[in-house]
VMD Tcl script that builds the backbone (N, CA, C; Angstrom):
set m [mol new atoms 549]
animate dup $m
set s [atomselect $m all]
$s set {name element resname resid chain x y z} {
  {N N MET 1 A 1.047 -1.212 0.050}
  {CA C MET 1 A -0.086 -0.143 -0.062}
  {C C MET 1 A 0.728 1.230 0.026}
  {N N GLY 2 A 0.813 1.954 -0.862}
  {CA C GLY 2 A 1.443 3.368 -1.210}
  {C C GLY 2 A 1.253 4.153 -0.083}
  {N N ASP 3 A 1.916 5.400 0.005}
  {CA C ASP 3 A 1.733 6.347 1.169}
  {C C ASP 3 A 0.361 7.013 1.024}
  {N N SER 4 A 0.100 7.190 -0.413}
  {CA C SER 4 A -1.111 8.411 -0.741}
  {C C SER 4 A -2.316 7.228 -0.232}
  {N N GLU 5 A -2.307 5.895 -0.539}
  {CA C GLU 5 A -3.508 5.058 -0.066}
  {C C GLU 5 A -3.720 4.748 1.602}
  {N N LYS 6 A -2.386 4.656 2.175}
  {CA C LYS 6 A -2.202 4.552 3.528}
  {C C LYS 6 A -2.797 5.999 4.082}
  {N N ASN 7 A -2.821 7.058 3.834}
  {CA C ASN 7 A -3.206 8.441 4.123}
  {C C ASN 7 A -4.788 8.245 4.029}
  {N N GLN 8 A -5.294 8.054 2.541}
  {CA C GLN 8 A -6.709 8.002 2.467}
  {C C GLN 8 A -7.365 7.076 3.434}
  {N N SER 9 A -6.782 5.640 3.694}
  {CA C SER 9 A -7.449 4.943 4.580}
  {C C SER 9 A -7.343 5.560 6.187}
  {N N GLU 10 A -6.250 6.199 6.430}
  {CA C GLU 10 A -6.228 6.640 7.910}
  {C C GLU 10 A -7.331 7.830 7.776}
  {N N VAL 11 A -7.653 8.781 6.718}
  {CA C VAL 11 A -8.712 9.678 6.926}
  {C C VAL 11 A -9.929 9.210 6.963}
  {N N PHE 12 A -9.886 8.187 6.047}
  {CA C PHE 12 A -11.304 7.727 6.125}
  {C C PHE 12 A -12.183 7.165 7.566}
  {N N GLU 13 A -11.044 6.494 8.031}
  {CA C GLU 13 A -11.208 5.656 9.572}
  {C C GLU 13 A -11.234 6.881 10.277}
  {N N ARG 14 A -10.911 7.850 10.430}
  {CA C ARG 14 A -10.974 8.841 11.405}
  {C C ARG 14 A -12.330 9.455 11.210}
  {N N LEU 15 A -12.688 9.655 10.049}
  {CA C LEU 15 A -13.788 10.670 9.970}
  {C C LEU 15 A -14.859 9.745 9.912}
  {N N LEU 16 A -14.889 8.141 9.877}
  {CA C LEU 16 A -15.951 7.395 9.971}
  {C C LEU 16 A -16.128 6.812 11.552}
  {N N ARG 17 A -15.035 6.515 12.049}
  {CA C ARG 17 A -15.101 5.773 13.216}
  {C C ARG 17 A -16.013 6.476 14.289}
  {N N PRO 18 A -16.351 7.606 14.472}
  {CA C PRO 18 A -17.444 8.098 15.516}
  {C C PRO 18 A -19.080 8.097 14.916}
  {N N HIS 19 A -18.815 7.330 13.787}
  {CA C HIS 19 A -20.256 7.328 13.383}
  {C C HIS 19 A -20.743 6.083 13.057}
  {N N MET 20 A -19.787 5.140 13.321}
  {CA C MET 20 A -20.090 3.723 12.673}
  {C C MET 20 A -21.205 2.952 13.546}
  {N N ASP 21 A -21.106 3.069 14.902}
  {CA C ASP 21 A -22.271 2.210 15.975}
  {C C ASP 21 A -23.661 2.567 15.342}
  {N N ARG 22 A -23.589 3.986 14.815}
  {CA C ARG 22 A -24.870 4.627 14.839}
  {C C ARG 22 A -25.300 4.314 13.482}
  {N N LEU 23 A -24.539 4.360 12.470}
  {CA C LEU 23 A -24.740 3.982 11.157}
  {C C LEU 23 A -25.142 2.414 11.089}
  {N N TYR 24 A -24.199 1.524 11.481}
  {CA C TYR 24 A -24.581 0.223 11.560}
  {C C TYR 24 A -26.068 -0.111 12.071}
  {N N ARG 25 A -26.691 0.662 13.386}
  {CA C ARG 25 A -27.967 0.659 14.023}
  {C C ARG 25 A -28.918 0.857 12.985}
  {N N LEU 26 A -28.718 1.848 12.621}
  {CA C LEU 26 A -29.572 2.519 11.338}
  {C C LEU 26 A -29.723 1.668 10.445}
  {N N ALA 27 A -28.815 0.480 10.078}
  {CA C ALA 27 A -28.736 -0.421 8.695}
  {C C ALA 27 A -29.738 -1.434 9.366}
  {N N PHE 28 A -29.573 -1.815 10.518}
  {CA C PHE 28 A -30.180 -2.835 11.178}
  {C C PHE 28 A -31.783 -2.374 11.471}
  {N N ARG 29 A -31.991 -1.327 11.833}
  {CA C ARG 29 A -33.025 -0.751 11.738}
  {C C ARG 29 A -34.212 -0.887 10.591}
  {N N LEU 30 A -33.305 -0.528 9.540}
  {CA C LEU 30 A -34.133 -0.309 8.541}
  {C C LEU 30 A -34.338 -1.992 7.794}
  {N N THR 31 A -33.341 -2.808 7.907}
  {CA C THR 31 A -33.525 -3.887 7.168}
  {C C THR 31 A -34.015 -5.038 7.865}
  {N N HIS 32 A -34.189 -5.103 9.563}
  {CA C HIS 32 A -34.567 -6.060 10.117}
  {C C HIS 32 A -33.917 -7.207 10.008}
  {N N ASN 33 A -32.560 -7.219 9.632}
  {CA C ASN 33 A -32.378 -8.737 9.233}
  {C C ASN 33 A -30.369 -8.057 9.671}
  {N N LYS 34 A -29.757 -8.946 10.621}
  {CA C LYS 34 A -28.649 -9.027 10.684}
  {C C LYS 34 A -27.638 -8.719 9.379}
  {N N ALA 35 A -27.913 -10.070 8.278}
  {CA C ALA 35 A -27.046 -10.221 7.343}
  {C C ALA 35 A -27.391 -9.109 6.133}
  {N N GLU 36 A -28.572 -8.687 5.986}
  {CA C GLU 36 A -28.853 -7.472 5.256}
  {C C GLU 36 A -28.261 -5.804 5.638}
  {N N ALA 37 A -28.587 -6.064 7.027}
  {CA C ALA 37 A -27.939 -5.103 7.598}
  {C C ALA 37 A -26.335 -4.757 7.445}
  {N N GLU 38 A -25.614 -5.889 7.646}
  {CA C GLU 38 A -23.895 -6.074 7.331}
  {C C GLU 38 A -24.000 -5.881 6.061}
  {N N ASP 39 A -24.430 -6.211 4.901}
  {CA C ASP 39 A -24.518 -5.862 3.756}
  {C C ASP 39 A -24.884 -4.368 3.398}
  {N N LEU 40 A -25.663 -3.933 3.771}
  {CA C LEU 40 A -25.920 -2.506 3.654}
  {C C LEU 40 A -24.720 -1.692 4.273}
  {N N PHE 41 A -24.597 -2.224 5.438}
  {CA C PHE 41 A -23.566 -1.333 5.932}
  {C C PHE 41 A -22.077 -1.334 5.173}
  {N N GLN 42 A -21.747 -2.427 4.650}
  {CA C GLN 42 A -20.440 -2.674 3.901}
  {C C GLN 42 A -20.641 -1.763 2.600}
  {N N ASP 43 A -21.934 -1.814 1.998}
  {CA C ASP 43 A -21.820 -1.110 0.714}
  {C C ASP 43 A -21.779 -0.009 0.573}
  {N N VAL 44 A -22.367 0.725 2.127}
  {CA C VAL 44 A -22.391 2.331 2.294}
  {C C VAL 44 A -20.984 2.509 2.397}
  {N N LEU 45 A -20.174 1.447 3.337}
  {CA C LEU 45 A -18.584 2.132 3.646}
  {C C LEU 45 A -17.879 2.054 2.211}
  {N N THR 46 A -18.016 1.162 1.417}
  {CA C THR 46 A -17.458 0.928 0.263}
  {C C THR 46 A -17.867 2.147 -0.622}
  {N N LYS 47 A -18.855 2.567 -1.202}
  {CA C LYS 47 A -19.036 4.008 -1.548}
  {C C LYS 47 A -18.980 5.141 -1.034}
  {N N SER 48 A -18.672 5.254 0.564}
  {CA C SER 48 A -18.343 6.385 0.860}
  {C C SER 48 A -16.903 6.612 0.944}
  {N N PHE 49 A -15.995 5.364 0.582}
  {CA C PHE 49 A -14.456 5.475 0.781}
  {C C PHE 49 A -14.236 6.256 -0.800}
  {N N GLY 50 A -15.214 5.896 -1.923}
  {CA C GLY 50 A -15.068 6.031 -3.146}
  {C C GLY 50 A -15.266 7.536 -3.349}
  {N N ARG 51 A -16.077 8.165 -2.566}
  {CA C ARG 51 A -16.255 9.777 -2.168}
  {C C ARG 51 A -15.720 10.243 -1.001}
  {N N LEU 52 A -14.554 9.838 -0.751}
  {CA C LEU 52 A -13.892 10.238 0.108}
  {C C LEU 52 A -13.603 12.009 0.307}
  {N N ASP 53 A -13.445 12.649 -0.777}
  {CA C ASP 53 A -13.251 14.063 -1.185}
  {C C ASP 53 A -14.638 14.990 -0.771}
  {N N ASP 54 A -15.747 14.117 -1.113}
  {CA C ASP 54 A -17.052 14.358 -0.613}
  {C C ASP 54 A -17.241 14.677 0.800}
  {N N LEU 55 A -16.661 13.187 1.550}
  {CA C LEU 55 A -16.942 13.003 3.152}
  {C C LEU 55 A -16.159 14.012 3.559}
  {N N GLN 56 A -14.995 14.437 3.274}
  {CA C GLN 56 A -14.201 15.569 3.902}
  {C C GLN 56 A -14.765 16.653 3.676}
  {N N ALA 57 A -15.504 17.013 2.606}
  {CA C ALA 57 A -15.947 18.709 2.348}
  {C C ALA 57 A -17.372 18.923 3.414}
  {N N VAL 58 A -17.832 17.843 4.146}
  {CA C VAL 58 A -18.716 18.135 4.745}
  {C C VAL 58 A -18.541 18.349 6.342}
  {N N ARG 59 A -19.342 19.323 6.788}
  {CA C ARG 59 A -18.971 19.490 8.271}
  {C C ARG 59 A -19.119 18.622 9.211}
  {N N ASP 60 A -20.248 17.945 8.983}
  {CA C ASP 60 A -20.519 16.871 10.103}
  {C C ASP 60 A -20.965 15.677 9.249}
  {N N PRO 61 A -20.087 14.833 9.069}
  {CA C PRO 61 A -20.070 13.626 8.482}
  {C C PRO 61 A -21.250 12.559 8.611}
  {N N GLY 62 A -22.055 12.613 9.828}
  {CA C GLY 62 A -22.924 11.803 10.211}
  {C C GLY 62 A -24.251 11.726 9.697}
  {N N PRO 63 A -24.547 13.205 9.684}
  {CA C PRO 63 A -26.016 12.917 8.725}
  {C C PRO 63 A -25.808 12.778 7.378}
  {N N TRP 64 A -24.631 13.290 6.843}
  {CA C TRP 64 A -24.186 12.837 5.209}
  {C C TRP 64 A -24.381 11.420 5.274}
  {N N LEU 65 A -23.354 10.581 6.247}
  {CA C LEU 65 A -23.366 9.182 6.121}
  {C C LEU 65 A -24.981 8.485 6.197}
  {N N ASN 66 A -25.651 9.117 7.275}
  {CA C ASN 66 A -26.907 8.602 7.266}
  {C C ASN 66 A -27.522 8.614 5.861}
  {N N ARG 67 A -27.946 9.833 5.427}
  {CA C ARG 67 A -28.586 9.977 4.260}
  {C C ARG 67 A -27.974 9.009 3.084}
  {N N VAL 68 A -26.496 8.827 2.848}
  {CA C VAL 68 A -26.136 7.997 1.823}
  {C C VAL 68 A -26.845 6.304 2.441}
  {N N LEU 69 A -26.426 6.014 3.648}
  {CA C LEU 69 A -27.297 4.530 3.788}
  {C C LEU 69 A -28.984 4.319 3.568}
  {N N TYR 70 A -29.618 5.719 3.942}
  {CA C TYR 70 A -30.822 5.967 3.897}
  {C C TYR 70 A -31.177 5.581 2.418}
  {N N ASN 71 A -30.344 6.492 1.360}
  {CA C ASN 71 A -30.555 6.486 -0.070}
  {C C ASN 71 A -30.397 5.088 -0.640}
  {N N HIS 72 A -29.464 4.484 -0.324}
  {CA C HIS 72 A -28.827 2.958 -0.497}
  {C C HIS 72 A -29.966 2.187 -0.315}
  {N N PHE 73 A -30.594 1.934 0.704}
  {CA C PHE 73 A -31.505 1.141 1.535}
  {C C PHE 73 A -32.855 1.349 0.490}
  {N N VAL 74 A -33.230 2.485 0.355}
  {CA C VAL 74 A -34.296 2.685 -0.452}
  {C C VAL 74 A -34.112 2.178 -2.171}
  {N N ASP 75 A -32.952 2.395 -2.653}
  {CA C ASP 75 A -32.685 2.182 -4.098}
  {C C ASP 75 A -32.818 0.553 -4.115}
  {N N ASN 76 A -32.105 0.012 -3.073}
  {CA C ASN 76 A -31.925 -1.343 -2.870}
  {C C ASN 76 A -33.610 -2.162 -2.823}
  {N N LYS 77 A -34.207 -1.404 -1.813}
  {CA C LYS 77 A -35.751 -1.609 -1.711}
  {C C LYS 77 A -36.487 -1.963 -2.872}
  {N N ARG 78 A -36.279 -0.707 -3.672}
  {CA C ARG 78 A -36.885 -0.876 -4.967}
  {C C ARG 78 A -36.746 -1.588 -6.054}
  {N N ARG 79 A -35.448 -1.669 -6.072}
  {CA C ARG 79 A -34.702 -2.830 -6.806}
  {C C ARG 79 A -35.294 -4.038 -6.775}
  {N N TYR 80 A -35.239 -4.586 -5.241}
  {CA C TYR 80 A -35.388 -6.062 -5.103}
  {C C TYR 80 A -37.316 -6.152 -4.846}
  {N N ALA 81 A -37.928 -5.053 -5.081}
  {CA C ALA 81 A -39.467 -4.981 -5.186}
  {C C ALA 81 A -39.987 -5.625 -6.490}
  {N N ARG 82 A -39.182 -5.241 -7.306}
  {CA C ARG 82 A -39.508 -5.723 -8.912}
  {C C ARG 82 A -39.245 -7.062 -8.971}
  {N N GLN 83 A -38.027 -7.355 -8.145}
  {CA C GLN 83 A -37.617 -8.940 -8.411}
  {C C GLN 83 A -38.015 -9.725 -6.885}
  {N N ARG 84 A -39.137 -9.995 -6.505}
  {CA C ARG 84 A -39.517 -10.484 -4.988}
  {C C ARG 84 A -38.971 -11.877 -4.640}
  {N N LEU 85 A -37.930 -11.745 -3.696}
  {CA C LEU 85 A -37.399 -13.448 -3.842}
  {C C LEU 85 A -37.594 -13.470 -2.402}
  {N N VAL 86 A -38.067 -14.495 -1.635}
  {CA C VAL 86 A -38.324 -14.736 0.030}
  {C C VAL 86 A -37.624 -15.870 0.050}
  {N N THR 87 A -36.613 -15.889 1.108}
  {CA C THR 87 A -35.891 -17.083 1.588}
  {C C THR 87 A -35.931 -17.396 2.958}
  {N N VAL 88 A -35.858 -18.527 3.595}
  {CA C VAL 88 A -35.974 -18.633 4.701}
  {C C VAL 88 A -34.776 -19.327 5.741}
  {N N GLU 89 A -34.159 -18.613 6.458}
  {CA C GLU 89 A -33.092 -18.872 7.099}
  {C C GLU 89 A -33.258 -19.851 8.051}
  {N N GLU 90 A -32.363 -21.188 7.642}
  {CA C GLU 90 A -32.312 -22.073 8.624}
  {C C GLU 90 A -32.085 -21.971 10.164}
  {N N GLY 91 A -32.993 -22.649 10.941}
  {CA C GLY 91 A -32.807 -22.359 12.223}
  {C C GLY 91 A -33.016 -21.258 12.842}
  {N N CYS 92 A -33.445 -20.258 12.360}
  {CA C CYS 92 A -33.745 -19.047 12.821}
  {C C CYS 92 A -35.037 -18.903 13.498}
  {N N LEU 93 A -35.128 -18.666 14.874}
  {CA C LEU 93 A -36.442 -18.483 15.377}
  {C C LEU 93 A -36.450 -17.154 15.814}
  {N N PRO 94 A -38.041 -16.437 15.962}
  {CA C PRO 94 A -38.142 -15.487 16.419}
  {C C PRO 94 A -37.324 -14.895 17.583}
  {N N GLU 95 A -37.007 -15.689 18.722}
  {CA C GLU 95 A -36.329 -15.480 19.729}
  {C C GLU 95 A -35.195 -15.231 19.777}
  {N N GLN 96 A -34.396 -15.439 18.647}
  {CA C GLN 96 A -33.010 -15.398 18.551}
  {C C GLN 96 A -32.571 -14.216 18.367}
  {N N SER 97 A -33.594 -13.028 18.120}
  {CA C SER 97 A -33.554 -11.656 17.656}
  {C C SER 97 A -33.019 -10.880 19.271}
  {N N VAL 98 A -33.366 -11.540 20.420}
  {CA C VAL 98 A -32.967 -10.884 21.561}
  {C C VAL 98 A -32.629 -12.458 22.231}
  {N N GLU 99 A -31.671 -12.960 21.577}
  {CA C GLU 99 A -30.839 -13.983 22.294}
  {C C GLU 99 A -29.926 -13.482 23.779}
  {N N ALA 100 A -29.500 -12.395 23.463}
  {CA C ALA 100 A -28.545 -12.200 24.656}
  {C C ALA 100 A -29.425 -11.227 25.554}
  {N N PHE 101 A -30.595 -11.584 26.060}
  {CA C PHE 101 A -31.333 -10.530 26.687}
  {C C PHE 101 A -31.104 -10.790 28.271}
  {N N ALA 102 A -30.738 -11.709 28.920}
  {CA C ALA 102 A -30.519 -12.283 30.187}
  {C C ALA 102 A -30.365 -11.139 30.897}
  {N N GLY 103 A -31.670 -10.996 32.192}
  {CA C GLY 103 A -31.602 -9.566 33.194}
  {C C GLY 103 A -30.901 -10.059 34.434}
  {N N ASN 104 A -31.054 -9.175 35.169}
  {CA C ASN 104 A -30.988 -9.226 36.616}
  {C C ASN 104 A -31.595 -9.510 37.419}
  {N N SER 105 A -33.031 -9.328 36.829}
  {CA C SER 105 A -34.241 -9.819 37.910}
  {C C SER 105 A -34.734 -11.544 37.849}
  {N N SER 106 A -35.982 -11.517 38.499}
  {CA C SER 106 A -36.133 -12.930 38.408}
  {C C SER 106 A -36.646 -13.522 37.294}
  {N N PRO 107 A -36.320 -14.768 36.917}
  {CA C PRO 107 A -36.597 -15.600 35.679}
  {C C PRO 107 A -38.408 -15.377 35.246}
  {N N VAL 108 A -39.006 -15.362 36.062}
  {CA C VAL 108 A -40.531 -15.017 35.703}
  {C C VAL 108 A -40.613 -13.556 35.396}
  {N N HIS 109 A -39.965 -12.360 35.644}
  {CA C HIS 109 A -39.716 -10.908 35.261}
  {C C HIS 109 A -39.230 -10.998 33.927}
  {N N ASP 110 A -37.940 -11.850 33.800}
  {CA C ASP 110 A -37.229 -11.859 32.495}
  {C C ASP 110 A -38.370 -12.373 31.242}
  {N N VAL 111 A -38.947 -13.382 31.594}
  {CA C VAL 111 A -39.651 -13.887 30.646}
  {C C VAL 111 A -40.862 -13.187 30.238}
  {N N GLU 112 A -41.424 -12.312 31.051}
  {CA C GLU 112 A -42.673 -11.462 30.964}
  {C C GLU 112 A -41.905 -10.280 30.039}
  {N N ARG 113 A -40.866 -9.800 30.511}
  {CA C ARG 113 A -40.262 -8.431 29.718}
  {C C ARG 113 A -39.689 -9.511 28.258}
  {N N LEU 114 A -39.297 -10.556 28.317}
  {CA C LEU 114 A -39.286 -10.984 26.560}
  {C C LEU 114 A -40.021 -10.999 25.697}
  {N N ASP 115 A -41.325 -11.731 26.461}
  {CA C ASP 115 A -42.450 -11.256 25.898}
  {C C ASP 115 A -42.922 -10.161 25.546}
  {N N ASP 116 A -42.851 -9.140 26.544}
  {CA C ASP 116 A -43.335 -7.984 25.882}
  {C C ASP 116 A -42.570 -7.429 24.602}
  {N N ILE 117 A -41.178 -7.725 25.026}
  {CA C ILE 117 A -40.196 -7.364 23.392}
  {C C ILE 117 A -40.892 -8.112 22.237}
  {N N MET 118 A -41.127 -9.346 22.382}
  {CA C MET 118 A -41.474 -9.773 20.924}
  {C C MET 118 A -43.107 -9.411 20.850}
  {N N GLN 119 A -43.758 -8.856 21.560}
  {CA C GLN 119 A -45.132 -8.567 21.332}
  {C C GLN 119 A -44.937 -7.149 20.595}
  {N N LEU 120 A -43.977 -6.570 21.062}
  {CA C LEU 120 A -43.521 -4.993 20.759}
  {C C LEU 120 A -43.196 -5.315 19.228}
  {N N GLU 121 A -42.072 -6.349 18.616}
  {CA C GLU 121 A -41.709 -6.404 17.865}
  {C C GLU 121 A -42.737 -6.975 16.372}
  {N N SER 122 A -43.522 -7.926 17.270}
  {CA C SER 122 A -44.947 -8.435 16.407}
  {C C SER 122 A -45.369 -6.897 15.829}
  {N N ALA 123 A -45.789 -5.851 16.853}
  {CA C ALA 123 A -46.638 -4.696 16.703}
  {C C ALA 123 A -46.082 -3.971 15.550}
  {N N LEU 124 A -44.765 -3.591 15.966}
  {CA C LEU 124 A -44.022 -3.012 15.137}
  {C C LEU 124 A -43.991 -3.631 13.522}
  {N N ALA 125 A -44.077 -4.812 13.224}
  {CA C ALA 125 A -44.089 -5.475 12.020}
  {C C ALA 125 A -45.266 -5.061 11.351}
  {N N MET 126 A -46.336 -4.769 11.891}
  {CA C MET 126 A -47.646 -4.441 11.499}
  {C C MET 126 A -48.177 -3.025 10.761}
  {N N LEU 127 A -46.979 -2.358 11.176}
  {CA C LEU 127 A -46.870 -0.883 10.693}
  {C C LEU 127 A -46.449 -0.845 9.375}
  {N N SER 128 A -47.074 0.511 8.805}
  {CA C SER 128 A -46.435 0.594 7.413}
  {C C SER 128 A -44.864 0.900 7.325}
  {N N ASP 129 A -44.159 0.579 6.341}
  {CA C ASP 129 A -42.784 0.994 6.377}
  {C C ASP 129 A -42.274 2.396 6.896}
  {N N GLU 130 A -43.310 3.186 6.554}
  {CA C GLU 130 A -42.771 4.689 6.627}
  {C C GLU 130 A -43.310 4.922 8.469}
  {N N HIS 131 A -44.215 4.300 8.869}
  {CA C HIS 131 A -44.553 4.759 10.194}
  {C C HIS 131 A -43.506 3.790 11.073}
  {N N ARG 132 A -43.158 2.356 10.905}
  {CA C ARG 132 A -42.224 1.648 11.540}
  {C C ARG 132 A -40.840 2.765 11.564}
  {N N THR 133 A -40.460 3.221 10.404}
  {CA C THR 133 A -39.101 3.702 10.173}
  {C C THR 133 A -38.965 4.871 11.480}
  {N N VAL 134 A -40.156 5.875 11.039}
  {CA C VAL 134 A -40.036 6.776 11.928}
  {C C VAL 134 A -40.129 6.585 13.511}
  {N N VAL 135 A -40.926 5.886 13.778}
  {CA C VAL 135 A -40.910 5.535 15.058}
  {C C VAL 135 A -39.554 4.659 15.630}
  {N N LEU 136 A -38.987 3.881 15.048}
  {CA C LEU 136 A -37.798 3.410 15.320}
  {C C LEU 136 A -36.702 4.354 15.324}
  {N N LEU 137 A -36.510 5.207 14.365}
  {CA C LEU 137 A -35.564 6.298 14.361}
  {C C LEU 137 A -35.691 7.214 15.266}
  {N N HIS 138 A -37.017 7.504 15.802}
  {CA C HIS 138 A -36.953 8.670 16.753}
  {C C HIS 138 A -37.109 8.082 18.182}
  {N N ASP 139 A -37.976 7.276 18.373}
  {CA C ASP 139 A -38.219 6.665 19.768}
  {C C ASP 139 A -37.260 5.575 20.159}
  {N N SER 140 A -36.472 4.919 19.538}
  {CA C SER 140 A -35.949 3.959 19.893}
  {C C SER 140 A -34.016 4.136 19.252}
  {N N GLU 141 A -33.849 4.711 18.319}
  {CA C GLU 141 A -32.433 5.395 18.074}
  {C C GLU 141 A -32.200 6.729 18.560}
  {N N GLY 142 A -33.277 7.549 19.002}
  {CA C GLY 142 A -33.030 8.864 19.378}
  {C C GLY 142 A -32.894 9.827 18.456}
  {N N TYR 143 A -33.063 9.738 17.058}
  {CA C TYR 143 A -32.984 10.790 16.261}
  {C C TYR 143 A -34.096 11.886 16.233}
  {N N LYS 144 A -33.317 12.821 15.823}
  {CA C LYS 144 A -34.380 14.201 16.165}
  {C C LYS 144 A -35.220 14.308 14.926}
  {N N ILE 145 A -36.441 15.126 15.284}
  {CA C ILE 145 A -37.150 15.055 13.800}
  {C C ILE 145 A -36.549 15.666 12.845}
  {N N SER 146 A -35.972 16.546 13.142}
  {CA C SER 146 A -35.208 17.273 12.073}
  {C C SER 146 A -33.926 16.452 11.362}
  {N N GLU 147 A -33.251 15.478 12.139}
  {CA C GLU 147 A -32.149 14.490 11.679}
  {C C GLU 147 A -33.007 13.556 10.693}
  {N N ILE 148 A -34.398 13.125 11.083}
  {CA C ILE 148 A -35.155 11.898 10.452}
  {C C ILE 148 A -35.337 12.838 9.012}
  {N N GLN 149 A -35.717 14.309 9.259}
  {CA C GLN 149 A -36.331 15.222 7.847}
  {C C GLN 149 A -34.873 14.965 6.909}
  {N N SER 150 A -33.741 15.495 7.608}
  {CA C SER 150 A -32.408 15.244 6.585}
  {C C SER 150 A -32.315 13.841 5.977}
  {N N LEU 151 A -32.580 12.932 6.877}
  {CA C LEU 151 A -32.298 11.915 6.547}
  {C C LEU 151 A -33.121 11.323 5.193}
  {N N THR 152 A -34.577 11.529 5.851}
  {CA C THR 152 A -35.740 10.898 4.591}
  {C C THR 152 A -35.874 12.023 3.293}
  {N N GLY 153 A -35.731 13.390 3.741}
  {CA C GLY 153 A -36.184 14.035 2.928}
  {C C GLY 153 A -38.059 14.670 2.707}
  {N N ASP 154 A -38.408 13.902 3.690}
  {CA C ASP 154 A -40.051 14.232 4.169}
  {C C ASP 154 A -39.801 15.450 4.730}
  {N N PRO 155 A -40.978 16.265 4.454}
  {CA C PRO 155 A -41.255 17.582 5.349}
  {C C PRO 155 A -41.478 17.072 6.959}
  {N N ILE 156 A -41.126 18.061 7.758}
  {CA C ILE 156 A -41.156 17.981 9.254}
  {C C ILE 156 A -42.841 17.349 9.285}
  {N N GLY 157 A -43.486 18.200 8.853}
  {CA C GLY 157 A -45.056 18.131 9.457}
  {C C GLY 157 A -45.246 16.560 8.925}
  {N N THR 158 A -44.833 15.991 7.913}
  {CA C THR 158 A -45.287 14.772 7.704}
  {C C THR 158 A -44.800 13.685 8.685}
  {N N ILE 159 A -43.197 13.936 8.993}
  {CA C ILE 159 A -42.720 13.201 9.895}
  {C C ILE 159 A -43.371 13.003 11.473}
  {N N LYS 160 A -43.832 14.558 11.646}
  {CA C LYS 160 A -44.285 14.357 12.868}
  {C C LYS 160 A -45.789 13.602 13.300}
  {N N SER 161 A -46.494 13.941 11.596}
  {CA C SER 161 A -47.733 12.893 11.398}
  {C C SER 161 A -47.755 11.549 11.699}
  {N N ARG 162 A -46.701 10.997 10.743}
  {CA C ARG 162 A -46.344 9.829 10.959}
  {C C ARG 162 A -45.864 9.380 12.059}
  {N N LEU 163 A -45.253 10.220 13.055}
  {CA C LEU 163 A -44.834 9.514 14.122}
  {C C LEU 163 A -46.338 9.410 15.209}
  {N N HIS 164 A -46.841 10.445 15.237}
  {CA C HIS 164 A -47.911 10.674 15.924}
  {C C HIS 164 A -49.039 9.346 15.545}
  {N N ARG 165 A -49.224 8.897 14.163}
  {CA C ARG 165 A -50.362 7.901 13.967}
  {C C ARG 165 A -49.295 6.419 14.319}
  {N N ALA 166 A -48.080 6.367 14.314}
  {CA C ALA 166 A -47.309 5.182 14.509}
  {C C ALA 166 A -47.612 4.888 15.857}
  {N N ARG 167 A -47.270 5.892 16.939}
  {CA C ARG 167 A -47.491 5.596 18.037}
  {C C ARG 167 A -48.784 5.468 18.564}
  {N N ALA 168 A -49.597 6.113 17.815}
  {CA C ALA 168 A -51.253 5.824 18.262}
  {C C ALA 168 A -51.661 4.183 17.968}
  {N N ARG 169 A -51.416 3.917 16.570}
  {CA C ARG 169 A -51.250 2.476 16.345}
  {C C ARG 169 A -50.842 1.261 17.206}
  {N N LEU 170 A -49.331 1.902 17.316}
  {CA C LEU 170 A -48.639 0.861 18.342}
  {C C LEU 170 A -49.414 0.777 19.655}
  {N N ARG 171 A -49.830 1.702 20.175}
  {CA C ARG 171 A -50.959 1.795 21.628}
  {C C ARG 171 A -51.909 0.879 21.410}
  {N N GLU 172 A -52.465 1.012 20.353}
  {CA C GLU 172 A -53.871 0.056 19.738}
  {C C GLU 172 A -53.784 -1.179 19.671}
  {N N LEU 173 A -52.222 -1.523 19.120}
  {CA C LEU 173 A -51.987 -2.772 18.672}
  {C C LEU 173 A -51.747 -3.614 20.086}
  {N N MET 174 A -50.751 -2.964 20.811}
  {CA C MET 174 A -50.497 -3.419 22.299}
  {C C MET 174 A -51.416 -3.519 23.291}
  {N N GLN 175 A -52.568 -2.781 23.162}
  {CA C GLN 175 A -53.597 -2.843 24.034}
  {C C GLN 175 A -54.351 -3.901 23.657}
  {N N GLU 176 A -54.642 -4.484 22.342}
  {CA C GLU 176 A -55.419 -5.615 21.789}
  {C C GLU 176 A -54.916 -6.831 22.279}
  {N N LYS 177 A -53.361 -6.859 22.390}
  {CA C LYS 177 A -52.671 -7.851 22.791}
  {C C LYS 177 A -52.507 -7.980 24.071}
  {N N GLY 178 A -53.129 -6.882 25.344}
  {CA C GLY 178 A -52.731 -6.951 26.510}
  {C C GLY 178 A -51.484 -6.674 26.965}
  {N N THR 179 A -50.745 -6.724 26.156}
  {CA C THR 179 A -49.298 -6.203 26.611}
  {C C THR 179 A -49.265 -5.001 27.298}
  {N N PHE 180 A -48.044 -5.089 28.250}
  {CA C PHE 180 A -47.656 -3.945 29.275}
  {C C PHE 180 A -48.819 -3.565 30.132}
  {N N SER 181 A -49.701 -4.553 30.343}
  {CA C SER 181 A -50.792 -4.263 31.281}
  {C C SER 181 A -50.423 -4.955 32.563}
  {N N ARG 182 A -49.232 -5.574 33.014}
  {CA C ARG 182 A -49.127 -6.441 34.014}
  {C C ARG 182 A -48.673 -5.013 34.976}
  {N N ASP 183 A -48.651 -5.392 36.494}
  {CA C ASP 183 A -48.242 -4.618 36.979}
  {C C ASP 183 A -46.738 -4.829 37.431}
}
mol reanalyze $m
mol bondsrecalc $m
mol representation Tube
mol addrep $m
């Protein structure tokens, strides 16, 4: 590796390192699948390295990287929607998404909490893509409305409306299932 390539790699790593965890979590939240999230994350890193000059030119790389990832996700989703392929992962149980759940409480409390989490995941899956995305980004990942707006390109009013409707629908679904009604 030449000095120029080594320097580029160091600059790239310095710019990306503070944003990598949040970027991967966004990929996972969008895809709902570890393998797809890893592919999306890697594609964005590769694409971003090719645009290192653009990355260096932005004041705050975080939102820029999030936007690149979101746009790449949407492009892939549109592409794959035309050629729908359903796969089944062998040995994948719904519980494995929260396999490292073990808590410090009583086993009964842990089981109830795990059940609540699975009910919530099920309710989230029943939301539209737009509603699920905005509620996960805002309530789960802590993105501000303005960050979601810059990420999705949707007007702030639309995002607020989606967030309100998504929360209302989640409340409705969770009440139907009797979740979170325990003492």
